[in-house]
C-alpha positions as CSV (number, residue, x, y, z in Angstrom):
1,M,14.7,0.6,-9.2
2,R,16.6,0.3,-5.9
3,F,15.8,-2.0,-3.1
4,T,16.4,-1.6,0.7
5,I,15.8,-4.8,2.2
6,T,15.5,-5.4,5.9
7,G,14.5,-8.6,7.9
8,R,12.8,-8.8,11.3
9,N,13.2,-12.2,13.1
10,I,15.0,-13.5,9.8
11,E,18.5,-13.1,8.4
12,V,18.5,-11.4,5.1
13,T,20.6,-14.1,3.1
14,A,22.4,-13.5,-0.2
15,G,19.8,-16.3,-1.5
16,L,16.9,-14.2,-0.2
17,R,18.2,-10.7,-1.4
18,E,18.6,-12.4,-5.0
19,A,15.2,-14.0,-4.9
20,V,13.6,-10.3,-4.1
21,E,15.7,-8.4,-6.3
22,D,14.9,-11.1,-9.4
23,K,11.3,-11.2,-8.6
24,L,10.5,-7.5,-7.9
25,G,13.2,-6.5,-10.5
26,K,10.5,-7.5,-12.9
27,L,8.5,-4.4,-11.8
28,D,11.8,-2.4,-13.2
29,R,9.7,-1.8,-16.4
30,F,7.0,0.1,-14.5
31,F,9.1,2.4,-12.8
32,A,11.8,5.1,-13.5
33,P,15.5,4.0,-12.4
34,A,15.7,6.2,-9.3
35,T,12.4,5.0,-7.7
36,E,13.2,3.3,-4.2
37,A,11.6,0.2,-3.0
38,T,11.6,-0.6,0.7
39,V,11.1,-4.4,1.3
40,R,10.7,-5.5,4.9
41,L,10.9,-9.5,5.6
42,S,9.4,-11.0,8.8
43,V,8.8,-14.3,10.6
44,Q,6.3,-14.9,13.3
45,K,5.2,-18.3,14.6
46,D,6.2,-20.1,10.9
47,I,4.5,-17.4,8.9
48,Q,6.8,-15.8,6.6
49,K,5.7,-12.2,5.6
50,I,6.9,-10.0,3.0
51,E,5.8,-6.2,2.9
52,V,6.9,-3.8,-0.3
53,T,6.4,-0.2,-0.1
54,I,6.9,2.1,-3.1
55,P,6.7,5.7,-2.7
56,V,5.7,7.9,-5.8
57,K,5.4,11.3,-5.8
58,G,2.5,12.1,-3.1
59,H,1.3,8.5,-3.3
60,I,2.5,5.1,-2.0
61,I,2.1,1.7,-3.7
62,R,2.0,-1.0,-0.9
63,A,1.5,-4.6,-0.9
64,E,2.2,-7.5,1.5
65,E,1.6,-11.3,1.7
66,S,2.2,-14.1,3.9
67,S,2.7,-18.0,3.8
68,N,4.6,-20.6,5.3
69,D,7.7,-20.2,2.6
70,M,9.1,-16.7,2.0
71,Y,9.9,-17.6,-1.9
72,V,6.3,-18.2,-2.3
73,S,5.4,-15.0,-0.1
74,I,7.7,-13.0,-2.7
75,D,6.1,-14.4,-5.8
76,L,2.4,-13.7,-4.4
77,V,3.5,-10.0,-3.6
78,E,4.9,-9.5,-7.0
79,E,1.7,-10.7,-8.5
80,I,-0.2,-8.3,-6.5
81,L,2.1,-5.3,-7.1
82,E,1.8,-5.8,-10.9
83,R,-1.9,-6.0,-10.7
84,Q,-1.9,-2.8,-8.5
85,L,0.2,-1.1,-11.1
86,K,-1.8,-2.0,-14.2
87,K,-5.1,-0.6,-12.4
88,Y,-3.4,2.5,-11.5
89,K,-1.9,3.0,-14.8
90,N,-5.2,4.2,-16.5
91,K,-5.5,6.9,-13.7
92,L,-2.1,8.1,-14.3
93,I,-2.4,8.3,-18.2
94,D,-6.0,10.1,-17.6
95,K,-4.8,12.5,-15.1
96,K,-1.0,12.6,-15.8
97,L,-0.5,12.1,-12.2
98,N,2.9,11.0,-11.0
99,A,4.0,10.4,-14.3
100,P,7.9,11.0,-13.7
101,S,7.9,8.1,-11.2
102,F,7.3,5.6,-13.9
103,S,8.8,4.6,-17.0
104,T,7.6,5.9,-20.3
105,A,7.5,2.1,-21.7
106,F,4.8,1.3,-19.1
107,L,2.9,4.7,-19.6
108,E,2.7,3.8,-23.5
109,D,1.9,0.1,-23.1
110,E,-1.5,-0.5,-24.4
111,S,-1.8,-4.1,-23.2
112,A,-2.9,-3.1,-19.7
113,V,-6.2,-4.2,-18.5
114,D,-8.6,-1.0,-18.7
115,E,-10.5,-1.2,-15.6
116,N,-12.6,1.9,-14.8
117,V,-13.4,2.8,-11.0
118,E,-17.0,3.1,-10.7
119,I,-18.5,4.9,-7.6
120,V,-22.1,3.2,-7.1
121,K,-23.1,4.7,-3.8
122,T,-22.5,8.1,-2.0
123,K,-23.0,8.9,1.8
124,K,-23.2,12.1,3.4
125,F,-23.0,12.6,7.2
126,A,-22.8,15.0,10.1
127,V,-19.3,15.4,11.3
128,K,-19.1,16.4,15.1
129,P,-15.8,17.0,16.9
130,M,-14.7,14.1,19.1
131,D,-11.4,12.3,20.2
132,P,-9.9,9.4,18.7
133,E,-11.0,7.2,21.2
134,E,-14.4,8.3,20.9
135,A,-14.5,7.6,17.3
136,C,-13.2,4.1,18.0
137,V,-16.3,3.4,20.0
138,Q,-18.5,5.0,17.4
139,M,-16.8,2.7,14.7
140,E,-17.6,-0.5,16.9
141,L,-21.1,0.6,17.5
142,L,-21.5,0.7,13.7
143,G,-19.7,-2.5,13.0
144,H,-17.2,-0.9,10.4
145,S,-13.8,-1.3,9.9
146,F,-13.0,2.3,9.7
147,Y,-14.6,5.6,10.8
148,V,-14.1,9.3,9.5
149,F,-14.5,12.0,12.2
150,L,-13.5,15.5,13.0
151,N,-10.8,15.7,15.6
152,G,-11.8,17.8,18.3
153,D,-8.2,18.3,19.3
154,T,-6.5,19.5,16.0
155,D,-10.0,20.5,13.9
156,E,-9.1,18.3,11.3
157,V,-10.6,15.3,9.6
158,N,-8.8,11.9,10.8
159,V,-9.8,8.2,10.1
160,V,-9.8,5.7,12.7
161,Y,-9.4,2.1,11.6
162,K,-9.2,-1.5,12.9
163,R,-5.9,-3.3,12.3
164,K,-5.1,-7.0,12.2
165,G,-4.9,-8.2,15.9
166,G,-7.6,-6.0,17.3
167,T,-5.6,-2.9,17.5
168,Y,-6.7,0.6,16.1
169,G,-4.9,2.9,13.9
170,L,-5.5,6.8,13.2
171,I,-4.9,8.5,9.9
172,E,-4.0,12.2,10.2
173,P,-3.9,14.4,7.0
174,E,-0.4,15.9,6.1
175,L,-0.6,18.7,3.4
176,L,2.4,18.3,1.2
């Protein structure tokens, strides 16, 4: 696995780079050698944050973690990624999705925890055309953290969501 490490309000020293590559390098067994991981280190008001993004054919594996110490954040994000990958493994094997992005040793390893996803509730609702700002108002009125709507401008299904810090995000579909 290859790493692209950048810093925001922090200098990426050789020690930090080595810590990231050593700790996240443990994830090499899960991925094919050509897999690219983007690591972003940042500091804001004594909060040391690491964000890791790993694109794998049509999907993104992402984790972020914050603490008072960057090395602790690196340890925590590695644990999160490993947990996510073990959960994701069963879906890969069942559907043979994205298998080229992962190592064969990982896919053949039987020690991963077998966790099935169980959908316990299904909702259906009418979708009326609206703009993203109106969808944000509807989301707030419902008290939800996201809202699915039909964008009146593009005639596509979009999602608005509440971000940390009280701002909003918009997810627009992009066909591959």
